[in-house]
C-alpha positions as CSV (number, residue, x, y, z in Angstrom):
1,M,66.1,-11.7,-23.0
2,T,63.9,-11.5,-25.9
3,S,60.8,-9.6,-26.9
4,L,57.5,-11.5,-26.7
5,P,54.9,-10.3,-29.5
6,S,52.0,-8.6,-27.7
7,E,49.1,-11.3,-28.8
8,T,50.8,-13.7,-26.7
9,L,50.2,-11.8,-23.5
10,S,46.7,-12.5,-21.6
11,S,46.6,-9.2,-19.8
12,P,44.6,-6.4,-22.1
13,L,46.1,-3.7,-20.3
14,L,50.0,-5.2,-20.5
15,S,49.1,-5.9,-24.4
16,E,48.2,-2.0,-24.6
17,F,51.3,-0.8,-23.0
18,V,53.4,-3.4,-24.9
19,G,52.0,-2.1,-28.4
20,A,52.9,1.1,-27.8
21,L,56.7,-0.1,-27.4
22,A,59.3,0.4,-30.3
23,D,59.6,-2.6,-32.4
24,D,63.3,-3.8,-30.5
25,A,61.8,-3.1,-27.0
26,E,63.1,-6.1,-24.8
27,Y,61.5,-6.9,-21.6
28,E,60.5,-10.3,-19.5
29,E,56.7,-10.2,-19.2
30,S,56.5,-11.5,-15.6
31,R,58.5,-8.6,-14.3
32,L,56.8,-5.9,-16.5
33,R,53.8,-7.0,-15.2
34,V,54.8,-6.5,-11.7
35,A,56.5,-2.7,-12.7
36,I,53.0,-1.6,-14.5
37,E,51.3,-3.0,-11.5
38,V,53.5,-0.3,-9.5
39,L,53.4,2.4,-11.6
40,L,49.6,2.3,-11.6
41,A,50.0,1.8,-7.9
42,E,52.3,5.3,-7.3
43,A,50.1,6.9,-9.7
44,R,46.4,6.1,-7.9
45,E,48.4,7.2,-5.2
46,G,49.6,10.3,-6.0
47,H,46.5,11.7,-8.5
48,A,43.8,9.1,-8.5
49,D,41.3,11.5,-9.8
50,L,43.7,11.9,-13.0
51,L,43.7,8.3,-13.5
52,N,40.7,8.2,-15.7
53,S,42.0,5.9,-18.3
54,E,44.8,3.3,-17.5
55,V,44.9,2.1,-21.0
56,D,45.5,5.4,-21.7
57,F,47.9,6.3,-19.3
58,V,50.1,3.0,-19.7
59,R,50.3,3.8,-23.2
60,Y,51.4,7.5,-22.5
61,V,54.0,5.9,-20.3
62,A,55.2,3.7,-23.0
63,A,55.6,6.0,-25.9
64,R,58.1,8.1,-23.3
65,L,60.3,5.5,-22.5
66,P,64.0,6.0,-23.6
67,G,64.7,1.9,-25.1
68,F,67.7,2.0,-23.3
69,R,67.7,-0.5,-20.7
70,A,65.0,-3.5,-20.4
71,V,61.7,-2.2,-20.5
72,E,61.0,-3.5,-16.9
73,Q,63.7,-1.6,-15.4
74,E,63.0,1.4,-17.3
75,V,59.4,1.4,-16.0
76,A,60.2,0.8,-12.5
77,A,61.9,4.4,-12.9
78,V,59.6,6.3,-14.1
79,H,58.2,8.9,-11.2
80,A,54.5,7.9,-11.9
81,A,52.5,10.7,-10.1
82,D,54.2,13.3,-11.6
83,L,54.0,11.7,-15.3
84,L,50.4,11.5,-14.7
85,L,49.9,15.0,-13.3
86,A,52.2,16.1,-16.4
87,R,50.1,14.2,-18.6
88,G,46.7,15.7,-17.2
89,C,48.2,19.4,-17.6
90,T,49.0,18.5,-21.5
91,L,45.5,17.4,-22.0
92,G,44.2,20.7,-20.4
93,D,42.8,19.4,-17.4
94,A,41.6,22.1,-15.1
95,S,42.3,20.1,-11.8
96,A,45.5,18.9,-13.2
97,V,46.7,22.6,-14.2
98,D,45.4,23.6,-11.4
99,R,47.5,21.5,-9.0
100,F,50.4,22.0,-10.8
101,E,50.4,26.2,-10.8
102,Q,50.0,25.9,-7.1
103,D,52.5,22.8,-6.0
104,M,55.2,23.6,-9.0
105,L,55.3,27.3,-10.4
106,G,56.8,28.2,-6.9
107,L,60.1,26.4,-8.1
108,V,60.3,29.1,-11.0
109,T,60.3,32.0,-8.7
110,A,62.8,30.2,-7.0
111,A,65.0,29.6,-9.4
112,G,64.5,33.7,-10.7
113,R,66.1,34.5,-7.1
114,K,68.8,31.9,-7.6
115,L,69.8,34.1,-10.5
116,S,69.5,37.4,-8.8
117,M,66.5,38.3,-10.3
118,S,64.4,41.2,-8.5
119,P,60.8,40.0,-7.5
120,E,59.1,41.8,-10.3
121,Q,61.2,39.5,-12.6
122,S,61.0,36.7,-11.0
123,D,57.3,37.1,-11.1
124,E,57.8,37.6,-14.9
125,L,59.6,34.9,-15.5
126,R,57.3,32.3,-13.5
127,Q,54.0,33.5,-15.6
128,Q,56.6,33.5,-18.7
129,V,57.3,29.5,-17.9
130,R,53.7,29.1,-17.2
131,M,52.8,30.2,-20.6
132,K,55.6,28.3,-22.4
133,L,54.9,24.9,-20.4
134,L,50.9,24.9,-20.1
135,V,49.7,27.1,-23.5
136,P,49.8,25.1,-26.6
137,G,51.6,26.8,-29.5
138,S,50.1,28.9,-31.8
139,N,50.4,26.2,-34.8
140,G,48.8,23.6,-32.2
141,A,51.3,22.1,-30.9
142,T,51.2,20.4,-27.8
143,P,51.9,22.2,-24.6
144,K,56.0,21.9,-23.3
145,I,54.6,20.3,-20.3
146,G,53.8,17.4,-22.7
147,N,57.9,16.8,-23.0
148,Y,58.4,15.8,-19.3
149,A,58.9,11.9,-19.6
150,G,59.0,11.3,-15.8
151,T,62.8,9.9,-16.0
152,G,63.4,12.4,-13.0
153,S,61.1,14.3,-10.7
154,L,58.8,16.9,-12.0
155,R,59.9,19.3,-9.4
156,S,63.5,19.0,-10.4
157,W,62.4,19.4,-14.8
158,V,60.2,22.5,-13.4
159,Y,62.8,24.1,-11.9
160,A,65.1,23.3,-14.4
161,T,63.1,24.9,-16.9
162,G,62.9,28.0,-15.0
163,L,66.7,28.4,-14.7
164,R,67.2,27.8,-18.3
165,T,64.5,30.5,-19.5
166,G,66.0,32.8,-16.7
167,L,69.5,32.6,-18.1
168,N,68.0,32.9,-21.8
169,E,66.2,36.4,-20.5
170,L,69.4,37.6,-18.6
171,R,71.4,36.9,-22.0
172,R,69.2,38.6,-23.9
173,I,69.3,42.1,-21.9
174,G,73.4,41.3,-21.6
175,R,73.6,40.6,-17.9
176,A,75.3,37.9,-17.1
177,P,74.0,35.8,-14.4
178,V,76.7,34.7,-11.7
179,P,80.4,35.6,-11.8
180,A,82.0,32.7,-12.3
181,G,79.6,31.7,-15.6
182,D,76.7,29.3,-15.6
183,E,78.7,26.2,-15.3
184,Q,78.0,27.1,-11.6
185,L,74.5,26.2,-12.1
186,L,75.2,23.0,-13.6
187,V,73.7,20.8,-10.5
188,A,71.6,23.8,-8.8
189,M,68.6,22.5,-7.6
190,P,65.9,24.1,-5.2
191,D,67.2,24.8,-1.8
192,Q,63.9,23.5,-0.3
193,N,64.5,19.8,-2.4
194,D,68.1,19.4,-0.9
195,D,69.5,17.4,2.4
196,Q,72.7,18.6,3.6
197,Q,74.3,15.5,2.1
198,L,73.4,16.0,-1.5
199,Q,74.5,19.8,-0.5
200,Y,77.7,18.6,0.1
201,M,78.2,16.1,-2.7
202,K,77.4,19.3,-5.2
203,E,80.0,21.2,-3.7
204,L,82.6,18.5,-3.4
205,Y,82.1,16.9,-6.7
206,R,80.6,19.8,-8.9
207,T,83.8,19.5,-10.9
208,A,84.0,16.2,-11.6
209,F,80.7,16.3,-12.8
210,R,81.3,18.8,-15.3
211,E,84.2,16.5,-16.8
212,A,82.6,13.4,-16.8
213,F,79.4,15.0,-18.1
214,K,81.1,16.7,-21.2
215,S,83.3,13.4,-21.8
216,S,79.8,11.4,-22.0
217,I,78.2,14.0,-24.1
218,G,81.4,13.8,-26.3
219,E,80.8,10.1,-26.8
220,L,76.9,10.4,-27.8
221,E,76.1,9.7,-31.5
222,D,76.0,12.7,-33.3
223,R,72.3,12.2,-34.0
224,L,71.5,12.3,-30.7
225,A,73.5,15.3,-29.6
226,N,72.3,17.3,-32.4
227,V,68.9,16.5,-31.1
228,L,69.8,17.5,-27.7
229,R,70.9,20.9,-29.3
230,H,67.8,21.5,-30.8
231,Y,65.8,20.9,-28.1
232,Y,67.7,22.4,-25.0
233,L,69.4,25.4,-27.0
234,D,67.2,25.9,-29.5
235,E,63.8,25.3,-27.8
236,M,62.8,23.6,-31.0
237,T,59.4,21.5,-30.1
238,L,59.1,17.7,-30.5
239,E,56.9,18.6,-33.9
240,E,59.9,20.9,-35.4
241,I,62.7,18.6,-34.3
242,G,60.6,15.7,-36.3
243,A,60.0,17.5,-39.2
244,L,63.6,18.3,-39.7
245,Y,64.5,14.5,-39.4
246,R,61.1,13.4,-41.3
247,V,60.2,11.1,-38.1
248,H,57.3,11.4,-35.6
249,K,57.5,13.4,-32.5
250,T,57.0,10.2,-30.4
251,T,60.3,9.0,-32.0
252,V,61.8,12.2,-31.3
253,M,60.9,12.0,-27.6
254,R,62.5,8.6,-27.6
255,W,65.8,9.8,-28.8
256,V,65.4,12.8,-26.1
257,N,64.8,10.1,-23.4
258,K,67.8,7.7,-24.7
259,A,70.3,10.4,-24.6
260,H,69.3,11.3,-21.1
261,A,69.7,7.8,-20.3
262,E,72.8,7.0,-22.0
263,L,74.5,10.1,-20.7
264,E,72.8,9.2,-16.7
265,V,74.9,5.8,-17.1
266,K,78.0,7.1,-18.7
267,T,78.8,9.9,-16.4
268,K,77.6,7.7,-13.3
269,S,80.1,5.1,-14.1
270,R,83.3,7.9,-14.6
271,M,81.9,9.6,-11.3
272,I,82.1,6.0,-9.4
273,S,85.1,4.7,-11.2
274,H,87.3,8.0,-10.9
275,L,86.5,8.9,-7.6
276,Q,86.0,5.6,-6.4
277,L,83.3,6.3,-4.3
278,G,82.2,4.1,-1.5
279,A,78.8,2.2,-1.8
280,S,77.4,4.9,1.0
281,E,78.0,7.3,-1.5
282,V,76.9,6.0,-4.9
283,E,73.0,6.9,-4.0
284,S,74.0,10.6,-3.6
285,V,75.7,10.6,-6.8
286,L,72.9,8.8,-8.6
287,R,70.7,11.8,-7.2
288,L,73.4,14.7,-7.8
289,I,73.5,13.2,-11.5
290,Q,69.5,12.9,-12.0
291,S,69.4,16.7,-10.8
292,G,72.4,18.2,-12.7
293,I,71.1,16.6,-15.9
294,Q,69.4,19.0,-17.8
295,L,71.4,22.3,-16.5
296,G,74.5,20.3,-17.5
297,L,73.0,19.8,-21.2
298,A,71.8,23.8,-21.1
299,S,76.0,24.5,-20.1
300,V,77.8,22.0,-21.8
301,L,76.0,22.0,-25.3
302,A,76.5,25.8,-25.6
303,P,78.5,27.2,-28.6
304,G,81.9,28.2,-26.9
305,S,81.3,26.4,-23.7
306,D,84.5,24.7,-22.8
C-alpha cells in the first residue's frame, strides 16, 4: 500500500484531509474516501449544528490519528460524533459546552461514588474535572478536552478522567480509595454503560488483562512510554511535553495515540492467544481493552507498581 500525493486527489475535502496527515501515512484512496464520508455522516447525525466546516473537522480528525494502521482503518474507528462535540468544547462553542456539561459530567459524579467519596467530595470532583477539561490553561494552553482523539467513546474518556483525578485527590489527602489498590479500577467503567456480558468479562479476565497490558507496556519504545508517563501521571499538557522534546503539540498527540493503538493491538493479541478465546468472546475482549486503556496506564505506569 502506498501513499498518494494530495495533489492527485480529485476531492478538495479529501485533499485537505490528506494534507493534515503525517508524511509517512499510508492509505488507499477509494477506501479512505468512503471512510471519510461515513465519518461525516456519523458526525452530522450526532451533532449537525456543530459541524460548521467539514474541511476544518476532517483536518482536526487527521491531526489526531495515531498512524499505527492504514489511515482508512483508523478513520473508520473514530467516534465521530464524540470527537465533534469535544472539538466544539475546545473551541469554546457555548452549545457544545452546555451539551457536554449536561450529558457527560454526571459520569464524574459516578466516578466519585465508585471511589467511595462523599456527595460533597463528588460534587467538588465534578467541578474540578469541569475546570480541567473545559477551561484553557493560565498560559493560554488548549483546554484538556482537546486531548480527546476519538479513539474510544467520550463517555469512557470522561469517566476515566474522573477516576484518575479522584484517585490523585485521595492520594493527596492520604486516603486509600479501595482496600486492594487501584488495580481494582483497572477496567472499571460506569455501571450504566455495562451490559451483563461485559461485567462478566471484566471479572473473569481482570488479572489476565493486567498481565497482558503490563507486558505490552514493556514492549513500547522508550520515548512512547515516557510520553505516556508525562501525559497521564505527571499530567503535563501537550504543549509542555512538546517543549520537552522540541516538537509541536500535534506530534505529541500522534505519539500518545500511536502508543494507545499499539497497546490495544498487543494486549488484544496476548489475551486472545493466551486465553484461547472463541470468536463469540472476542468482541467483549475488545470492549474491555478499550474501556481499560486509560486506567491501565494510570495504574501500570505508576512508580512502584508491580
